[in-house]
C-alpha positions as CSV (number, residue, x, y, z in Angstrom):
1,M,-39.2,23.4,86.6
2,D,-39.0,20.0,88.0
3,S,-39.8,16.6,86.2
4,S,-43.2,16.4,87.2
5,Q,-44.1,19.9,86.1
6,L,-42.7,18.9,82.6
7,R,-44.7,15.7,82.5
8,M,-47.9,17.8,83.6
9,A,-47.2,20.4,81.0
10,R,-47.1,17.9,78.2
11,A,-50.2,16.2,79.2
12,G,-52.1,19.5,79.7
13,L,-50.9,20.4,76.1
14,K,-51.7,16.9,74.8
15,I,-48.2,16.8,73.1
16,G,-45.6,14.0,72.9
17,V,-41.8,14.0,73.7
18,R,-41.1,14.3,69.9
19,D,-43.3,17.3,69.7
20,L,-41.7,19.2,72.8
21,A,-38.3,18.3,71.4
22,V,-39.0,19.9,68.3
23,M,-40.7,22.9,69.7
24,A,-37.7,23.5,72.3
25,G,-34.9,22.4,69.9
26,V,-33.7,19.7,72.3
27,T,-33.4,15.8,72.1
28,T,-36.1,13.5,72.9
29,A,-33.6,11.6,75.0
30,T,-33.0,14.7,77.2
31,I,-36.7,15.2,77.9
32,T,-37.2,11.5,78.6
33,R,-34.3,11.1,81.0
34,F,-35.2,14.2,82.9
35,E,-38.9,13.0,83.1
36,N,-37.8,9.7,84.3
37,E,-35.6,11.4,87.1
38,R,-32.5,9.9,85.6
39,G,-30.6,13.3,84.9
40,G,-31.0,16.9,85.4
41,L,-31.0,19.7,82.9
42,N,-28.6,22.3,82.2
43,A,-29.5,26.0,82.3
44,V,-29.8,26.4,78.8
45,T,-31.9,23.3,78.2
46,Q,-34.2,24.2,81.0
47,S,-34.7,27.5,79.5
48,K,-35.5,26.3,76.1
49,L,-38.1,23.8,77.4
50,K,-39.7,26.2,79.7
51,A,-39.9,28.9,77.0
52,A,-41.5,26.6,74.5
53,L,-44.1,25.4,77.0
54,E,-44.9,29.0,78.0
55,A,-45.3,29.9,74.5
56,A,-47.7,27.1,74.0
57,G,-50.0,28.2,76.9
58,I,-48.4,26.7,80.1
59,I,-48.1,28.7,83.3
60,F,-45.7,27.2,85.7
61,I,-46.7,27.4,89.5
62,D,-43.9,27.7,92.1
63,Q,-43.7,25.8,95.4
64,N,-46.6,27.3,97.4
65,G,-47.0,24.8,100.2
66,N,-49.0,22.2,98.1
67,G,-46.3,21.5,95.7
68,P,-45.2,23.0,92.4
69,G,-47.6,22.6,89.3
70,V,-48.6,23.9,86.0
71,R,-51.8,25.5,84.4
72,L,-53.0,26.3,81.0
73,R,-53.2,30.0,80.3
74,D,-56.9,31.2,79.7
75,R,-57.3,31.3,76.0
76,Q,-60.5,33.2,76.0
77,G,-60.0,36.5,74.2
């Protein structure tokens, strides 16, 4: 997960930094710093963020020639 994927995921879910921080159990400062490309994430923090976003419906798309991205899981039952 890179910083642009994190921003896109939050935008897709329509959640703020504070919401994600609570969902993932990390600080808002950590999320903001990473999104603004002023620092990386350790493996544990990245795992917490990714798991929280995936549980909320985000699918992470790896680099495939057009750049990494995210999409929302189909919520139709």
